[in-house]
SERO-4910 file (N, C-alpha, C, O; in steps of 0.05 Angstrom, whole numbers):
BEGIN
 pado doro    nc1    nc2    nc3   cac1   cac2   cac3    cc1    cc2    cc3    oc1    oc2    oc3
  Unk    A   2703   1146    739   2725   1145    757   2737   1173    761   2747   1179    783
  Unk    A   2737   1190    741   2748   1217    743   2733   1233    764   2744   1248    780
  Unk    A   2706   1230    764   2689   1244    783   2695   1234    812   2697   1250    830
  Unk    A   2698   1208    815   2705   1197    841   2731   1208    852   2733   1216    875
  Unk    A   2751   1209    834   2778   1219    842   2776   1249    848   2790   1258    867
  Unk    A   2760   1264    834   2757   1292    839   2744   1296    867   2754   1313    883
  Unk    A   2723   1281    873   2710   1283    899   2729   1275    921   2731   1289    942
  Unk    A   2744   1254    917   2763   1244    937   2785   1264    942   2791   1270    965
  Unk    A   2796   1275    920   2818   1294    923   2811   1321    933   2826   1334    947
  Unk    A   2787   1331    926   2779   1358    933   2761   1360    958   2760   1381    971
  Unk    A   2747   1339    965   2728   1340    987   2736   1322   1011   2732   1330   1034
  Unk    A   2748   1299   1005   2753   1280   1027   2782   1282   1038   2786   1285   1062
  Unk    A   2801   1282   1020   2829   1282   1029   2837   1306   1045   2851   1303   1065
  Unk    A   2829   1331   1038   2836   1354   1055   2828   1351   1084   2843   1359   1102
  Unk    A   2805   1339   1089   2795   1335   1116   2813   1314   1130   2820   1318   1153
  Unk    A   2819   1293   1116   2835   1272   1128   2864   1281   1133   2877   1270   1151
  Unk    A   2874   1300   1118   2901   1310   1123   2903   1323   1150   2922   1319   1165
  Unk    A   2882   1339   1158   2882   1352   1184   2880   1331   1206   2893   1334   1227
  Unk    A   2863   1311   1202   2861   1289   1222   2888   1275   1225   2896   1270   1248
  Unk    A   2902   1270   1203   2928   1257   1205   2948   1274   1219   2965   1264   1234
  Unk    A   2947   1301   1214   2965   1319   1228   2961   1318   1258   2980   1317   1274
  Unk    A   2936   1317   1267   2930   1314   1295   2940   1288   1306   2951   1287   1328
  Unk    A   2938   1267   1290   2947   1241   1298   2978   1241   1302   2988   1231   1322
  Unk    A   2992   1252   1282   3021   1252   1283   3032   1269   1306   3050   1261   1320
  Unk    A   3020   1293   1309   3029   1311   1330   3024   1299   1358   3041   1302   1376
  Unk    A   3002   1286   1361   2996   1273   1386   3015   1250   1392   3023   1246   1415
  Unk    A   3022   1235   1372   3041   1213   1375   3069   1224   1385   3083   1211   1400
  Unk    A   3076   1248   1375   3102   1259   1382   3101   1273   1409   3121   1271   1424
  Unk    A   3080   1288   1415   3079   1304   1439   3059   1295   1460   3057   1307   1481
  Unk    A   3044   1273   1454   3025   1262   1473   3005   1284   1483   3004   1290   1507
  Unk    A   2990   1295   1465   2970   1315   1471   2948   1304   1489   2942   1280   1487
  Unk    A   2936   1321   1505   2915   1312   1523   2888   1314   1509   2879   1335   1502
  Unk    A   2875   1291   1506   2849   1291   1493   2828   1303   1512   2808   1314   1503
  Unk    A   2832   1300   1538   2814   1312   1558   2813   1342   1555   2792   1354   1556
  Unk    A   2837   1354   1552   2838   1383   1549   2824   1392   1523   2809   1411   1523
  Unk    A   2830   1378   1501   2818   1384   1476   2787   1381   1476   2773   1397   1464
  Unk    A   2778   1360   1490   2749   1356   1492   2735   1378   1507   2713   1386   1500
  Unk    A   2749   1388   1528   2737   1410   1543   2737   1436   1527   2719   1452   1529
  Unk    A   2758   1440   1511   2759   1464   1493   2736   1462   1473   2723   1483   1467
  Unk    A   2730   1438   1463   2709   1435   1443   2681   1439   1456   2665   1455   1447
  Unk    A   2676   1426   1479   2650   1426   1491   2644   1453   1504   2621   1462   1504
  Unk    A   2665   1466   1515   2659   1490   1531   2666   1516   1517   2660   1538   1527
  Unk    A   2678   1515   1493   2685   1539   1479   2677   1539   1449   2659   1554   1441
  Unk    A   2689   1521   1434   2686   1522   1405   2658   1514   1396   2646   1527   1378
  Unk    A   2646   1493   1407   2620   1484   1398   2598   1505   1405   2583   1513   1387
  Unk    A   2597   1513   1430   2576   1534   1436   2580   1560   1421   2561   1572   1413
  Unk    A   2605   1568   1417   2611   1592   1401   2602   1589   1372   2590   1608   1361
  Unk    A   2608   1566   1360   2600   1561   1332   2570   1561   1329   2559   1573   1311
  Unk    A   2556   1546   1347   2527   1544   1346   2514   1571   1350   2496   1578   1335
  Unk    A   2523   1586   1370   2512   1613   1375   2515   1631   1351   2496   1644   1342
  Unk    A   2539   1632   1340   2545   1650   1318   2527   1644   1294   2514   1661   1282
  Unk    A   2526   1619   1286   2512   1611   1262   2481   1612   1266   2467   1619   1247
  Unk    A   2472   1606   1290   2443   1607   1295   2434   1637   1295   2413   1643   1285
  Unk    A   2451   1654   1306   2445   1682   1307   2444   1695   1279   2428   1713   1274
  Unk    A   2460   1685   1261   2462   1697   1234   2445   1682   1213   2445   1690   1190
  Unk    A   2432   1660   1220   2417   1644   1201   2388   1653   1199   2374   1658   1219
  Unk    A   2378   1656   1174   2350   1662   1169   2334   1636   1170   2339   1618   1154
  Unk    A   2315   1634   1188   2300   1609   1191   2275   1609   1174   2255   1622   1181
  Unk    A   2276   1594   1152   2253   1592   1134   2237   1566   1141   2246   1551   1158
  Unk    A   2215   1562   1127   2199   1538   1131   2215   1513   1124   2214   1493   1139
  Unk    A   2230   1514   1102   2247   1491   1095   2267   1484   1116   2273   1461   1121
  Unk    A   2278   1506   1129   2297   1501   1150   2284   1487   1174   2296   1470   1186
  Unk    A   2259   1495   1180   2245   1482   1202   2237   1454   1195   2237   1436   1212
  Unk    A   2232   1449   1169   2225   1422   1161   2250   1403   1163   2247   1379   1167
  Unk    A   2273   1415   1161   2298   1400   1165   2299   1388   1193   2308   1366   1198
  Unk    A   2290   1404   1212   2289   1395   1240   2271   1371   1243   2276   1353   1259
  Unk    A   2248   1370   1228   2231   1347   1229   2245   1323   1218   2243   1301   1230
  Unk    A   2260   1326   1197   2276   1304   1186   2295   1294   1207   2298   1270   1211
  Unk    A   2309   1312   1221   2329   1305   1241   2316   1289   1264   2327   1269   1274
  Unk    A   2292   1298   1272   2278   1284   1294   2270   1256   1286   2275   1237   1301
  Unk    A   2259   1253   1262   2251   1227   1252   2275   1208   1249   2274   1185   1255
  Unk    A   2297   1219   1239   2321   1203   1235   2332   1193   1262   2340   1170   1264
  Unk    A   2331   1211   1282   2341   1203   1308   2324   1181   1320   2334   1162   1332
  Unk    A   2297   1183   1317   2279   1163   1327   2284   1136   1314   2285   1116   1328
  Unk    A   2286   1136   1288   2291   1111   1273   2317   1098   1282   2318   1074   1287
  Unk    A   2338   1114   1286   2364   1103   1295   2362   1093   1323   2375   1073   1330
  Unk    A   2347   1106   1340   2343   1098   1367   2330   1070   1368   2338   1052   1383
  Unk    A   2309   1066   1352   2295   1041   1350   2314   1019   1340   2315    997   1351
  Unk    A   2329   1025   1319   2348   1005   1308   2369    997   1329   2375    974   1332
  Unk    A   2379   1017   1343   2400   1011   1363   2389    994   1386   2403    977   1396
  Unk    A   2364    999   1393   2352    983   1415   2348    954   1406   2353    935   1421
  Unk    A   2340    950   1381   2336    923   1370   2363    908   1369   2364    885   1378
  Unk    A   2383    921   1358   2409    908   1356   2421    902   1384   2432    881   1388
  Unk    A   2418    921   1402   2428    917   1430   2414    894   1443   2426    879   1458
  Unk    A   2388    891   1438   2373    869   1450   2383    842   1438   2386    823   1453
  Unk    A   2387    842   1412   2396    817   1399   2424    809   1409   2430    786   1414
  Unk    A   2441    830   1412   2469    825   1420   2472    822   1451   2493    815   1460
  Unk    A   2450    827   1465   2449    824   1495   2470    842   1508   2485    833   1526
  Unk    A   2471    868   1500   2489    887   1512   2479    895   1540   2455    895   1545
  Unk    A   2497    902   1558   2489    913   1583   2482    942   1580   2483    952   1558
  Unk    A   2475    956   1602   2466    983   1600   2487   1002   1589   2481   1018   1571
  Unk    A   2512    998   1598   2534   1016   1589   2539   1012   1559   2542   1032   1545
  Unk    A   2541    987   1550   2547    982   1522   2523    990   1505   2527   1000   1482
  Unk    A   2499    986   1514   2475    995   1499   2476   1025   1494   2471   1035   1472
  Unk    A   2483   1040   1515   2485   1069   1514   2506   1078   1494   2502   1096   1478
  Unk    A   2530   1065   1496   2552   1072   1478   2545   1065   1449   2551   1080   1431
  Unk    A   2532   1042   1445   2523   1034   1418   2503   1054   1406   2505   1062   1383
  Unk    A   2483   1062   1423   2463   1081   1414   2476   1107   1405   2470   1118   1384
  Unk    A   2494   1117   1421   2508   1142   1414   2524   1140   1388   2525   1159   1373
  Unk    A   2535   1116   1384   2553   1112   1360   2537   1114   1334   2549   1121   1314
  Unk    A   2512   1107   1334   2497   1108   1309   2477   1131   1308   2467   1138   1287
  Unk    A   2470   1142   1331   2450   1164   1332   2463   1191   1325   2450   1209   1315
  Unk    A   2489   1194   1331   2502   1220   1328   2526   1218   1309   2545   1203   1313
  Unk    A   2524   1234   1288   2545   1234   1268   2562   1259   1269   2557   1278   1283
  Unk    A   2583   1258   1253   2604   1279   1254   2597   1303   1237   2614   1313   1222
  Unk    A   2573   1312   1240   2564   1335   1223   2579   1361   1230   2581   1379   1213
  Unk    A   2588   1363   1255   2603   1387   1263   2631   1387   1253   2641   1408   1244
  Unk    A   2645   1365   1255   2673   1364   1246   2675   1360   1216   2685   1377   1202
  Unk    A   2666   1337   1207   2669   1330   1179   2646   1342   1162   2651   1351   1139
  Unk    A   2622   1342   1172   2599   1351   1157   2602   1380   1147   2598   1386   1124
  Unk    A   2608   1398   1166   2611   1427   1159   2633   1430   1139   2630   1445   1119
  Unk    A   2656   1417   1143   2679   1419   1125   2671   1409   1097   2678   1422   1077
  Unk    A   2657   1386   1096   2649   1375   1070   2631   1393   1055   2635   1398   1031
  Unk    A   2610   1403   1068   2591   1420   1055   2604   1445   1044   2599   1454   1022
  Unk    A   2622   1457   1060   2637   1481   1051   2654   1475   1027   2654   1491   1008
  Unk    A   2667   1452   1027   2685   1445   1004   2668   1438    979   2675   1447    957
  Unk    A   2647   1422    983   2632   1412    960   2617   1435    946   2620   1438    922
  Unk    A   2602   1450    961   2585   1471    948   2600   1497    943   2589   1516    933
  Unk    A   2626   1497    950   2642   1520    944   2662   1515    922   2679   1531    916
  Unk    A   2658   1492    908   2676   1484    887   2660   1473    863   2636   1470    865
  Unk    A   2674   1467    841   2661   1455    817   2648   1429    825   2659   1414    842
  Unk    A   2625   1423    814   2610   1436    792   2590   1457    802   2572   1465    787
  Unk    A   2593   1466    827   2573   1484    838   2581   1514    835   2567   1532    844
  Unk    A   2603   1519    821   2611   1546    816   2600   1555    789   2604   1541    768
  Unk    A   2586   1577    788   2574   1588    764   2583   1616    760   2578   1634    777
  Unk    A   2596   1621    738   2607   1648    732   2624   1659    754   2623   1682    761
  Unk    A   2640   1641    765   2658   1649    786   2646   1653    813   2659   1661    832
  Unk    A   2620   1647    816   2606   1650    841   2596   1623    852   2596   1603    838
  Unk    A   2589   1623    878   2579   1599    891   2550   1603    900   2546   1607    924
  Unk    A   2531   1602    882   2503   1609    889   2489   1589    908   2469   1596    920
  Unk    A   2500   1565    910   2487   1545    926   2499   1542    954   2488   1529    972
  Unk    A   2522   1555    959   2536   1552    984   2521   1562   1008   2520   1549   1028
  Unk    A   2508   1585   1005   2493   1596   1028   2470   1578   1037   2467   1573   1060
  Unk    A   2454   1568   1017   2432   1550   1024   2443   1524   1036   2431   1513   1055
  Unk    A   2465   1514   1025   2476   1489   1035   2486   1492   1064   2481   1475   1081
  Unk    A   2500   1515   1069   2510   1519   1096   2488   1524   1116   2489   1515   1139
  Unk    A   2467   1539   1108   2444   1543   1126   2431   1517   1133   2424   1513   1157
  Unk    A   2428   1499   1114   2417   1473   1119   2434   1457   1138   2425   1444   1157
  Unk    A   2460   1459   1133   2479   1445   1150   2479   1455   1179   2482   1440   1198
  Unk    A   2476   1481   1182   2475   1494   1208   2451   1483   1224   2453   1478   1248
  Unk    A   2428   1481   1211   2404   1470   1224   2409   1442   1234   2401   1435   1256
  Unk    A   2422   1426   1218   2429   1398   1226   2449   1399   1249   2446   1384   1268
  Unk    A   2468   1417   1248   2488   1420   1269   2476   1428   1295   2482   1417   1316
  Unk    A   2457   1448   1294   2444   1457   1318   2429   1434   1331   2430   1429   1355
  Unk    A   2413   1419   1315   2398   1397   1325   2417   1376   1337   2412   1365   1359
  Unk    A   2438   1370   1323   2457   1349   1332   2470   1357   1358   2474   1341   1376
  Unk    A   2477   1383   1361   2489   1393   1386   2470   1392   1409   2477   1385   1431
  Unk    A   2445   1400   1404   2425   1399   1425   2421   1370   1435   2423   1365   1459
  Unk    A   2417   1352   1417   2412   1324   1424   2436   1310   1435   2435   1294   1454
  Unk    A   2460   1315   1423   2484   1302   1432   2492   1311   1460   2502   1296   1477
  Unk    A   2487   1337   1466   2494   1348   1492   2472   1343   1513   2475   1352   1536
  Unk    A   2450   1331   1505   2430   1323   1524   2426   1293   1524   2434   1279   1543
  Unk    A   2415   1282   1502   2410   1253   1501   2437   1238   1501   2439   1217   1514
  Unk    A   2457   1249   1487   2483   1235   1486   2496   1233   1513   2505   1211   1521
  Unk    A   2496   1255   1528   2507   1254   1555   2490   1237   1574   2500   1223   1591
  Unk    A   2464   1239   1570   2446   1223   1587   2451   1193   1582   2453   1178   1601
  Unk    A   2453   1185   1556   2459   1157   1550   2485   1148   1563   2485   1127   1576
  Unk    A   2506   1163   1559   2532   1156   1569   2532   1155   1599   2545   1138   1612
  Unk    A   2519   1175   1611   2519   1177   1640   2503   1155   1654   2508   1149   1677
  Unk    A   2483   1144   1640   2466   1124   1652   2481   1099   1661   2473   1085   1679
  Unk    A   2504   1094   1648   2520   1071   1655   2530   1072   1684   2532   1051   1698
  Unk    A   2537   1096   1693   2549   1099   1720   2536   1120   1737   2545   1125   1759
  Unk    A   2515   1134   1726   2501   1155   1741   2472   1148   1743   2461   1133   1726
  Unk    A   2459   1159   1763   2430   1157   1764   2418   1180   1746   2433   1196   1735
  Unk    A   2391   1180   1743   2378   1199   1726   2385   1228   1734   2390   1245   1717
  Unk    A   2384   1233   1760   2389   1260   1770   2417   1270   1763   2421   1292   1754
  Unk    A   2437   1252   1767   2465   1260   1761   2469   1263   1731   2484   1280   1722
  Unk    A   2455   1246   1715   2457   1249   1686   2446   1276   1677   2458   1289   1660
  Unk    A   2423   1283   1688   2411   1309   1681   2429   1332   1690   2431   1352   1675
  Unk    A   2442   1330   1713   2460   1351   1722   2484   1353   1703   2493   1376   1697
  Unk    A   2494   1331   1693   2516   1331   1673   2508   1346   1648   2523   1362   1637
  Unk    A   2483   1342   1639   2473   1355   1615   2473   1385   1618   2482   1399   1600
  Unk    A   2464   1395   1641   2462   1424   1645   2488   1438   1651   2488   1462   1656
  Unk    A   2510   1423   1651   2536   1436   1653   2547   1443   1625   2568   1457   1623
  Unk    A   2533   1435   1604   2542   1439   1577   2534   1467   1567   2510   1473   1565
  Unk    A   2553   1485   1559   2546   1512   1551   2528   1514   1526   2513   1533   1523
  Unk    A   2529   1494   1509   2513   1494   1484   2483   1495   1491   2467   1507   1476
  Unk    A   2475   1484   1514   2447   1484   1522   2438   1513   1526   2414   1519   1520
  Unk    A   2456   1530   1534   2448   1558   1540   2454   1576   1515   2441   1597   1512
  Unk    A   2473   1568   1499   2480   1585   1475   2457   1586   1455   2452   1606   1442
  Unk    A   2442   1564   1453   2420   1562   1433   2397   1580   1440   2389   1597   1423
  Unk    A   2385   1579   1464   2363   1597   1470   2372   1626   1471   2356   1644   1464
  Unk    A   2397   1631   1479   2407   1659   1480   2408   1671   1452   2400   1694   1448
  Unk    A   2418   1655   1433   2419   1665   1405   2391   1670   1394   2386   1690   1380
  Unk    A   2372   1652   1400   2345   1655   1390   2331   1680   1403   2316   1694   1389
  Unk    A   2336   1684   1428   2324   1707   1442   2335   1734   1430   2320   1752   1426
  Unk    A   2361   1735   1425   2373   1759   1414   2362   1764   1386   2358   1787   1378
  Unk    A   2358   1742   1371   2347   1745   1344   2318   1756   1346   2310   1774   1331
  Unk    A   2303   1744   1364   2274   1751   1366   2270   1780   1374   2253   1794   1363
  Unk    A   2287   1790   1393   2284   1817   1402   2302   1837   1386   2304   1860   1393
  Unk    A   2314   1826   1364   2330   1842   1346   2352   1858   1360   2356   1882   1355
  Unk    A   2365   1844   1378   2388   1857   1392   2413   1853   1375   2421   1831   1369
  Unk    A   2425   1876   1367   2448   1875   1349   2474   1874   1365   2480   1893   1379
  Unk    A   2488   1852   1363   2514   1850   1377   2537   1850   1358   2560   1847   1366
  Unk    A   2531   1854   1332   2553   1853   1312   2572   1877   1314   2594   1876   1303
  Unk    A   2563   1899   1327   2580   1922   1330   2595   1923   1357   2609   1943   1363
  Unk    A   2592   1902   1372   2605   1901   1399   2631   1885   1396   2635   1870   1377
  Unk    A   2649   1888   1416   2674   1872   1416   2670   1842   1417   2687   1826   1411
  Unk    A   2645   1834   1426   2640   1805   1428   2639   1792   1400   2647   1769   1398
  Unk    A   2631   1807   1380   2627   1795   1354   2653   1785   1341   2653   1762   1331
  Unk    A   2674   1801   1340   2699   1790   1329   2709   1766   1345   2720   1747   1333
  Unk    A   2704   1766   1371   2712   1743   1387   2697   1718   1378   2709   1696   1375
  Unk    A   2671   1721   1374   2654   1699   1365   2663   1689   1337   2663   1665   1332
  Unk    A   2671   1707   1320   2681   1699   1293   2706   1682   1295   2709   1662   1281
  Unk    A   2725   1691   1313   2749   1675   1317   2742   1647   1327   2753   1627   1317
  Unk    A   2725   1646   1347   2717   1620   1359   2703   1603   1338   2709   1579   1336
  Unk    A   2685   1615   1323   2670   1600   1302   2689   1588   1281   2686   1565   1273
  Unk    A   2708   1604   1273   2727   1594   1253   2746   1573   1264   2758   1558   1248
  Unk    A   2748   1571   1290   2767   1552   1302   2755   1524   1306   2770   1505   1311
  Unk    A   2729   1521   1303   2716   1496   1310   2726   1473   1292   2734   1452   1302
  Unk    A   2725   1477   1265   2731   1455   1247   2760   1445   1251   2763   1421   1254
  Unk    A   2780   1463   1251   2807   1452   1255   2812   1439   1282   2824   1418   1284
  Unk    A   2801   1451   1303   2805   1440   1330   2790   1413   1333   2800   1395   1346
  Unk    A   2767   1411   1320   2752   1386   1321   2766   1364   1306   2767   1341   1315
  Unk    A   2776   1370   1282   2790   1350   1266   2816   1342   1279   2823   1318   1279
  Unk    A   2830   1361   1290   2855   1355   1305   2849   1337   1329   2863   1318   1335
  Unk    A   2827   1344   1343   2818   1328   1367   2813   1299   1358   2819   1280   1373
  Unk    A   2800   1296   1335   2794   1270   1325   2820   1255   1320   2823   1231   1327
  Unk    A   2840   1268   1308   2866   1256   1303   2880   1248   1329   2891   1226   1331
  Unk    A   2878   1265   1349   2890   1259   1376   2876   1235   1388   2889   1217   1399
  Unk    A   2849   1235   1387   2834   1212   1398   2842   1186   1384   2845   1165   1397
  Unk    A   2844   1187   1358   2851   1163   1343   2879   1153   1350   2884   1129   1349
  Unk    A   2897   1172   1356   2925   1165   1362   2927   1149   1388   2946   1135   1393
  Unk    A   2906   1152   1405   2906   1138   1431   2888   1114   1432   2883   1102   1453
  Unk    A   2878   1107   1408   2858   1085   1406   2872   1059   1397   2885   1059   1376
  Unk    A   2868   1038   1412   2876   1012   1403   2851    999   1390   2831    995   1402
  Unk    A   2854    992   1364   2831    982   1350   2837    956   1336   2860    949   1330
  Unk    A   2815    942   1331   2816    916   1318   2794    914   1298   2770    915   1305
  Unk    A   2800    912   1272   2780    911   1251   2762    886   1254   2742    884   1239
  Unk    A   2770    868   1271   2754    843   1275   2735    845   1298   2720    826   1303
  Unk    A   2734    868   1311   2715    872   1333   2686    873   1322   2679    891   1308
  Unk    A   2671    852   1329   2644    849   1317   2626    872   1325   2611    883   1308
  Unk    A   2626    881   1350   2609    902   1359   2615    928   1345   2597    943   1337
  Unk    A   2641    934   1341   2649    958   1327   2640    956   1298   2629    976   1287
  Unk    A   2644    933   1285   2636    930   1257   2606    933   1252   2598    944   1232
  Unk    A   2591    923   1271   2561    925   1269   2554    955   1270   2537    964   1254
  Unk    A   2566    969   1289   2560    998   1292   2568   1014   1267   2554   1031   1258
  Unk    A   2592   1007   1256   2603   1021   1233   2585   1015   1209   2578   1034   1193
  Unk    A   2577    990   1205   2559    983   1182   2532    998   1185   2522   1009   1165
  Unk    A   2522   1000   1209   2496   1014   1213   2499   1043   1207   2482   1056   1195
  Unk    A   2521   1055   1216   2526   1084   1212   2531   1091   1183   2519   1110   1173
  Unk    A   2548   1076   1169   2557   1084   1142   2540   1072   1120   2540   1084   1098
  Unk    A   2527   1050   1124   2511   1037   1102   2481   1040   1107   2467   1050   1090
  Unk    A   2472   1032   1130   2443   1035   1136   2435   1064   1139   2413   1072   1131
  Unk    A   2453   1080   1151   2447   1108   1155   2439   1123   1130   2418   1136   1130
  Unk    A   2455   1122   1109   2447   1136   1084   2421   1125   1071   2406   1141   1059
  Unk    A   2416   1099   1074   2391   1088   1063   2367   1100   1078   2347   1107   1065
  Unk    A   2369   1102   1104   2348   1115   1120   2344   1144   1111   2322   1153   1109
  Unk    A   2367   1158   1107   2366   1186   1099   2351   1189   1073   2334   1207   1070
  Unk    A   2357   1172   1053   2344   1174   1027   2314   1170   1030   2298   1184   1017
  Unk    A   2306   1150   1046   2277   1144   1050   2263   1168   1062   2241   1176   1054
  Unk    A   2275   1181   1082   2263   1204   1096   2263   1229   1078   2244   1244   1079
  Unk    A   2283   1232   1061   2284   1255   1043   2261   1253   1023   2248   1273   1018
  Unk    A   2256   1229   1012   2233   1226    994   2207   1229   1008   2188   1241    998
  Unk    A   2205   1219   1033   2180   1220   1048   2172   1249   1054   2148   1256   1053
  Unk    A   2192   1266   1060   2186   1294   1067   2187   1313   1043   2182   1336   1046
  Unk    A   2194   1302   1020   2193   1318    995   2216   1338    991   2212   1358    978
  Unk    A   2239   1332   1001   2262   1349    996   2273   1344    969   2270   1322    958
  Unk    A   2287   1364    957   2300   1360    931   2324   1378    929   2330   1394    946
  Unk    A   2338   1376    907   2362   1391    900   2382   1395    923   2390   1376    935
  Unk    A   2389   1420    929   2411   1426    948   2406   1415    976   2423   1402    987
  Unk    A   2382   1421    987   2376   1412   1014   2377   1381   1015   2387   1370   1035
  Unk    A   2366   1368    995   2366   1339    995   2395   1328    994   2402   1309   1008
  Unk    A   2412   1341    978   2440   1332    977   2454   1336   1004   2469   1319   1013
  Unk    A   2449   1359   1016   2462   1365   1042   2453   1344   1063   2469   1334   1079
  Unk    A   2427   1338   1064   2416   1319   1083   2429   1292   1079   2437   1279   1099
  Unk    A   2431   1283   1055   2442   1256   1049   2472   1255   1057   2481   1236   1069
  Unk    A   2486   1276   1049   2515   1277   1055   2520   1279   1085   2537   1265   1096
  Unk    A   2505   1296   1098   2509   1301   1127   2502   1276   1143   2515   1271   1164
  Unk    A   2483   1261   1134   2476   1237   1149   2489   1212   1139   2481   1189   1144
  Unk    A   2511   1216   1124   2528   1194   1115   2556   1196   1126   2573   1178   1121
  Unk    A   2561   1217   1141   2588   1220   1153   2592   1201   1176   2572   1190   1186
  Unk    A   2616   1196   1184   2621   1176   1206   2611   1185   1233   2600   1208   1235
  Unk    A   2614   1168   1252   2604   1174   1279   2618   1199   1290   2642   1203   1286
  Unk    A   2603   1215   1305   2614   1240   1317   2637   1234   1335   2635   1217   1353
  Unk    A   2659   1249   1332   2682   1246   1350   2673   1253   1379   2685   1243   1398
  Unk    A   2653   1270   1381   2644   1278   1408   2632   1254   1423   2631   1255   1448
  Unk    A   2623   1233   1409   2613   1209   1424   2636   1196   1439   2632   1185   1461
  Unk    A   2660   1197   1427   2683   1186   1441   2691   1204   1464   2699   1195   1485
  Unk    A   2689   1231   1459   2696   1250   1480   2676   1248   1503   2684   1251   1526
  Unk    A   2651   1244   1496   2630   1241   1517   2635   1215   1533   2633   1215   1557
  Unk    A   2643   1194   1519   2650   1169   1533   2673   1173   1552   2673   1162   1574
  Unk    A   2693   1190   1544   2715   1196   1562   2705   1212   1586   2713   1206   1608
  Unk    A   2689   1232   1581   2679   1249   1602   2662   1233   1622   2663   1238   1647
  Unk    A   2647   1214   1612   2629   1198   1630   2641   1171   1638   2628   1155   1652
  Unk    A   2665   1165   1628   2679   1140   1635   2661   1116   1628   2656   1098   1645
  Unk    A   2651   1115   1603   2634   1094   1594   2642   1082   1568   2638   1094   1547
  Unk    A   2654   1058   1568   2662   1043   1544   2678   1060   1525   2672   1061   1501
  Unk    A   2698   1074   1535   2714   1092   1518   2728   1077   1495   2730   1088   1473
  Unk    A   2737   1053   1501   2751   1038   1480   2733   1031   1456   2741   1035   1433
  Unk    A   2709   1022   1462   2689   1016   1440   2683   1042   1425   2684   1042   1401
  Unk    A   2677   1063   1440   2670   1089   1427   2692   1099   1409   2687   1108   1387
  Unk    A   2717   1098   1419   2739   1108   1404   2745   1091   1379   2750   1101   1358
  Unk    A   2743   1064   1383   2747   1046   1360   2726   1051   1339   2732   1052   1315
  Unk    A   2701   1054   1347   2680   1058   1328   2684   1084   1312   2679   1085   1288
  Unk    A   2692   1105   1326   2697   1131   1313   2720   1127   1293   2719   1137   1271
  Unk    A   2741   1113   1302   2765   1110   1285   2759   1094   1260   2765   1102   1238
  Unk    A   2746   1071   1263   2740   1053   1240   2720   1066   1221   2724   1065   1197
  Unk    A   2699   1079   1232   2680   1092   1215   2692   1115   1200   2685   1121   1177
  Unk    A   2710   1130   1213   2724   1152   1200   2741   1143   1177   2741   1155   1156
  Unk    A   2757   1122   1182   2774   1111   1161   2758   1101   1137   2764   1107   1114
  Unk    A   2737   1085   1143   2722   1074   1121   2704   1094   1107   2696   1090   1084
  Unk    A   2698   1117   1120   2682   1137   1108   2696   1150   1084   2683   1163   1067
  Unk    A   2722   1148   1083   2736   1158   1060   2727   1145   1034   2728   1158   1013
  Unk    A   2718   1121   1036   2707   1106   1013   2677   1111   1010   2668   1118    988
  Unk    A   2662   1108   1032   2633   1110   1030   2624   1139   1024   2605   1142   1008
  Unk    A   2637   1159   1035   2629   1186   1030   2633   1194   1001   2616   1209    990
  Unk    A   2655   1185    989   2660   1191    961   2637   1181    944   2628   1194    925
  Unk    A   2627   1157    951   2605   1145    936   2579   1160    941   2563   1165    922
  Unk    A   2574   1168    966   2549   1182    973   2548   1209    959   2526   1216    950
  Unk    A   2570   1224    959   2570   1250    946   2563   1247    916   2548   1263    905
  Unk    A   2574   1227    904   2569   1221    875   2539   1214    871   2526   1224    853
  Unk    A   2529   1196    889   2501   1187    887   2482   1211    892   2461   1213    879
  Unk    A   2489   1228    911   2471   1251    918   2467   1269    893   2445   1279    889
  Unk    A   2488   1273    877   2486   1289    853   2467   1277    832   2454   1291    817
  Unk    A   2467   1250    832   2450   1236    813   2421   1236    822   2403   1241    806
  Unk    A   2416   1230    848   2389   1227    858   2375   1254    860   2351   1256    855
  Unk    A   2390   1275    867   2378   1301    872   2393   1323    856   2405   1340    868
  Unk    A   2391   1322    830   2406   1341    813   2396   1370    817   2372   1375    823
  Unk    A   2414   1389    813   2407   1417    815   2394   1426    789   2387   1450    787
***
């Protein structure tokens, strides 16, 4: 019980405090979620992805993480199609349901969790954090993949409800993250040093701003969500995301032969609740916003319990 309380108090509660602050401030001042979503999509997310991709050393293990991400996405896509068929969802609801279980909150909650977990006890040795760099690098690879797919497949899914294929594709290519990723890779490949230019401090400020603005945005979105814990469709999506999701992750981790730190990061990252960006995408594309927001809210609330358990289990299954 002591370990559970430590994980809850040091890893989970700090994140939820920021979400609650966003919730309370929005209730008082009625903040615009549309404005916050555009700040996230057009500034903070591409800036964060570019900065971290530019500074990350890409090893074979890091590339193998991408294979894990691809397989996980495919499995979730198949599961979502089966459930949607059984539940007889229309095109719009099927798309919203797929997004709710295919894309998790690795950018908002995942990055914060990994930073807190591997930067604190029991991962501190002689006053240092030897595992934090590897953990963050692994998390960045997951984040890059999640941003690429969420800003392409996610928008395509949401747009299909009210757009044709051409318009959905046009929506995808308005997202700056699509261009930030190849630009960072090209600069790395040609060894172009931008760290001594005025652009670099700007990128650092933007990169550091993603986590708080994302968590505050989640709080604002939740403040505007009317939810019902008895909503069957929401509960099915939440169960799939928080319970089935970690089970799939463990199976793929063993299949691909991951262990220790990377295995822990993969399990934790793929156990976080649904990405707040799925609700923001639903708002941008006007597709089942209420379902998307409810699913984000309920999965986020319940993840306070499930994530504590997953972090504990990760340490047992994949010890350092």
